C-alpha positions in Angstrom: 13.4 12.3 2.1 10.3 11.4 4.0 8.6 13.7 6.4 5.8 13.7 9.1 3.7 16.9 9.6 1.6 17.3 12.7 -1.0 20.1 12.3 1.2 22.0 9.9 0.4 23.1 6.3 2.4 21.4 3.6 3.4 23.4 0.6 2.5 22.0 -2.9 0.6 19.1 -1.3 -2.5 17.7 -3.0 -4.2 16.3 0.1 -7.1 13.9 -0.2 -8.1 14.5 3.4 -9.1 18.0 4.4 -9.8 18.9 8.0 -11.0 22.3 9.1 -10.6 23.9 12.6 -14.3 23.4 13.3 -14.0 19.6 13.0 -15.2 19.1 9.4 -13.6 16.1 7.7 -13.7 15.7 4.0 -12.1 12.8 2.0 -12.1 13.1 -1.7 -11.0 11.0 -4.8 -10.6 13.5 -7.6 -14.1 15.1 -7.7 -15.8 12.3 -5.8 -16.5 12.7 -2.1 -15.7 9.5 -0.1 -16.4 10.7 3.4 -17.9 14.0 4.8 -18.2 14.2 8.6 -18.7 17.2 11.0 -18.1 17.9 14.7 -15.8 15.1 15.7 -14.0 15.2 19.0 -11.3 12.7 19.9 -10.8 11.9 16.2 -7.9 12.6 13.9 -6.9 12.0 10.3 -3.5 10.6 9.1 -2.6 10.5 5.4 0.3 9.8 3.2 1.0 12.7 0.7 3.6 13.8 -1.8 4.9 17.3 -1.8 7.9 18.7 -3.5 9.0 15.2 -4.7 9.0 13.8 -1.2 6.6 11.4 0.5 5.4 12.0 4.0 2.5 11.8 6.5 0.2 14.5 7.7 -1.7 14.2 11.0 -4.7 16.5 11.6 -6.9 16.7 14.7 -10.6 16.8 14.0 -12.8 18.7 16.4 -11.6 20.4 19.5 -9.9 17.5 21.2 -7.2 15.2 19.8 -7.5 11.4 20.4 -5.5 9.9 23.2 -4.3 6.6 21.8 -4.7 3.6 24.1 -2.1 1.6 22.1 0.2 2.0 19.1 -1.6 2.7 15.8 -1.4 -0.1 13.2 -1.9 1.3 9.7 -3.2 -0.9 6.8 -3.2 -0.6 3.0 -4.3 2.8 1.9 -3.2 6.4 2.1 -5.7 8.0 4.5 -7.1 6.8 7.8 -9.4 8.1 10.5 -8.0 7.6 14.0 -9.8 7.4 17.4 -8.7 6.7 20.9 -8.8 3.0 20.1 -6.7 3.3 16.9 -7.6 3.3 13.3 -11.4 3.4 12.6 -11.3 3.2 8.9 -8.7 3.3 6.1 -9.1 4.6 2.6 -7.0 4.5 -0.5 -8.0 7.9 -1.9 -6.0 7.2 -5.1 -7.7 3.8 -5.7 -11.0 3.7 -3.7 -12.4 0.8 -5.6 -9.3 -1.4 -5.3 -9.2 -1.9 -9.1 -5.6 -0.8 -9.4 -4.6 -3.3 -6.7 -6.2 -6.1 -8.6 -4.4 -5.1 -11.8 -1.1 -5.0 -10.0 -1.6 -8.5 -8.6 0.9 -11.2 -9.5 0.6 -12.9 -12.8 -0.6 -16.5 -12.9 -0.6 -19.4 -15.3 1.1 -18.8 -18.7 1.7 -15.1 -17.9 3.8 -16.1 -14.9 6.2 -17.9 -17.2 6.7 -14.8 -19.4 8.6 -13.0 -16.7 12.1 -14.1 -15.5 11.4 -16.0 -12.2 12.3 -19.1 -10.2 9.7 -21.0 -12.2 12.3 -21.4 -15.0 14.3 -23.6 -12.6 11.7 -26.4 -13.2 12.3 -26.9 -16.9 16.0 -26.2 -16.4 16.1 -29.0 -13.8 14.3 -31.4 -16.1 16.8 -30.6 -19.0 19.7 -31.1 -16.6 18.3 -34.4 -15.4 18.0 -35.6 -19.0 21.5 -34.5 -19.9 22.9 -36.4 -16.8 20.8 -39.4 -17.7 22.2 -39.5 -21.3 25.8 -38.9 -20.1 25.4 -41.8 -17.7 24.0 -44.1 -20.4 26.9 -43.2 -22.7 29.4 -43.9 -19.9 27.9 -47.4 -19.4 28.1 -48.1 -23.1 31.8 -47.1 -23.2 32.7 -49.5 -20.4 31.2 -52.5 -22.2 
């Protein structure tokens, strides 16, 4: 079951985005700091987390005043974003900040694409079916003569 937490602590959650009451925003990847900002009014953080075997989203206001969104927020690839009045300012993937995992997960091409069951196998199957029909037609013509 998914959940959405607004300004509430989430039990057993390993949050990459940490926001304190004084407006200090810290985004980490393991021990590496990706972003460290202080005193931010009209900004918020939104992140996807897993807690207790469930995935959900956590919204946190940074600074003293929450953003007033001018339009619906459009989220992109990643699991953490910084929000302002105008929408998403920046999006991070705190689990894969360099994007290397995304590259590894990319679709196989060339010979590797043929190793997996896919619609590509319809091409040689169609050629074999065409050859069988061609031979059957040839044999039928011979039998008529």
